[in-house]
C-alpha positions as CSV (number, residue, x, y, z in Angstrom):
1,M,-41.9,-1.3,-54.6
2,S,-40.9,2.2,-54.2
3,K,-40.7,4.5,-57.2
4,K,-37.6,6.5,-57.7
5,K,-38.0,10.1,-58.4
6,K,-36.0,11.3,-61.4
7,N,-34.1,14.6,-60.8
8,K,-34.7,16.9,-63.7
9,K,-32.2,19.6,-64.3
10,I,-33.6,23.1,-64.5
11,I,-31.9,25.2,-67.1
12,G,-32.0,28.9,-66.5
13,D,-34.4,30.9,-64.4
14,I,-37.3,31.1,-66.8
15,M,-40.7,31.4,-65.2
16,Y,-44.2,31.3,-66.6
17,S,-46.2,34.6,-66.3
18,T,-49.9,35.1,-66.8
19,N,-49.3,38.9,-67.2
20,P,-50.0,39.8,-70.9
21,D,-47.5,42.7,-70.6
22,F,-44.7,40.6,-69.3
23,K,-41.5,40.7,-71.4
24,F,-38.8,38.2,-71.0
25,E,-35.4,39.7,-70.8
26,V,-32.6,37.7,-72.2
27,E,-29.5,37.8,-70.0
28,Q,-26.5,39.2,-71.9
29,D,-23.2,37.2,-72.0
30,T,-21.3,38.0,-68.9
31,E,-17.8,39.4,-69.3
32,T,-15.2,36.8,-68.3
33,P,-13.1,38.0,-65.4
34,S,-9.3,37.7,-65.6
35,P,-7.8,34.3,-64.8
36,S,-6.4,35.6,-61.5
37,E,-10.0,36.4,-60.4
38,Q,-11.3,32.9,-61.2
39,D,-11.5,30.3,-58.4
40,L,-11.6,26.9,-59.9
41,R,-12.0,23.5,-58.3
42,I,-10.7,20.2,-59.8
43,W,-12.7,17.1,-59.0
44,L,-12.4,13.4,-59.8
45,D,-15.6,11.7,-60.7
46,S,-16.5,8.2,-61.8
47,K,-20.2,8.1,-61.2
48,H,-22.6,7.4,-64.1
49,R,-19.6,6.8,-66.3
50,G,-19.4,3.0,-66.4
51,G,-16.5,3.0,-63.8
52,K,-14.4,5.3,-66.0
53,K,-12.8,8.3,-64.3
54,A,-13.2,11.9,-65.4
55,T,-11.6,15.1,-64.2
56,I,-14.1,17.9,-63.7
57,I,-13.2,21.6,-63.4
58,K,-15.9,23.6,-61.7
59,G,-16.4,27.2,-60.8
60,F,-15.7,28.9,-64.1
61,V,-17.4,32.3,-64.5
62,G,-17.8,33.9,-67.9
63,N,-19.2,33.4,-71.3
64,E,-19.5,30.0,-73.0
65,D,-16.9,30.8,-75.7
66,D,-14.1,31.4,-73.1
67,L,-15.2,28.2,-71.3
68,K,-14.9,26.2,-74.5
69,D,-11.5,27.8,-75.3
70,L,-10.1,26.9,-71.9
71,G,-11.6,23.4,-72.3
72,K,-9.9,23.0,-75.7
73,I,-6.5,24.0,-74.2
74,L,-6.8,21.5,-71.4
75,K,-8.0,18.7,-73.6
76,T,-5.1,19.3,-76.1
77,K,-2.4,19.5,-73.4
78,C,-3.7,16.3,-71.8
79,G,-4.2,14.5,-75.1
80,V,-7.7,13.3,-74.3
81,G,-11.3,14.1,-75.1
82,G,-13.9,15.9,-73.0
83,S,-16.6,18.5,-73.1
84,S,-17.3,22.1,-71.9
85,K,-20.7,23.3,-70.9
86,D,-22.7,24.8,-68.0
87,G,-19.6,26.3,-66.3
88,E,-17.9,22.9,-66.1
89,I,-15.1,21.3,-68.1
90,I,-15.0,17.5,-68.2
91,I,-11.7,15.8,-69.1
92,Q,-11.7,12.1,-69.7
93,G,-9.4,10.3,-67.3
94,D,-7.6,11.2,-64.0
95,F,-5.6,14.3,-64.9
96,R,-6.0,16.3,-61.7
97,D,-2.3,17.0,-61.2
98,K,-1.6,17.9,-64.8
99,V,-4.8,20.1,-65.1
100,L,-3.8,21.9,-61.9
101,D,-0.3,22.6,-63.2
102,I,-1.7,23.9,-66.6
103,L,-4.3,26.1,-64.9
104,K,-1.6,27.6,-62.5
105,T,0.6,28.2,-65.5
106,L,-2.3,30.1,-67.2
107,G,-2.7,32.3,-64.1
108,Y,-5.9,30.7,-62.7
109,K,-6.4,30.2,-59.0
110,A,-7.2,26.5,-58.8
111,K,-7.0,23.7,-56.3
112,K,-8.0,20.0,-55.9
113,A,-11.3,19.3,-54.2
114,G,-13.5,16.4,-53.2
115,G,-11.3,14.1,-51.2
């Protein structure tokens, strides 16, 4: 039997240092560019979701508060649940066309991706 390796997600770029004078610098919240400068991709995913589909919006650049605000707008207009974290917005169900229309209306550069 072969053992499967579990992929662990590395959060941030934190490293260990043996230097006693090392000072960890916390990265400040990045300023969110205007919607016309954002290049978003809309994916459809059903892996690891029990066969259920989810619309994923990737490529958002900016701080977490703006990401959560955009996620809330999309979830409200689609009338479904979802989440917003790590630069991605997950909308429950296949809403690629509707999300694309909403993002274009809000002034974002967006297009469908992934087949």
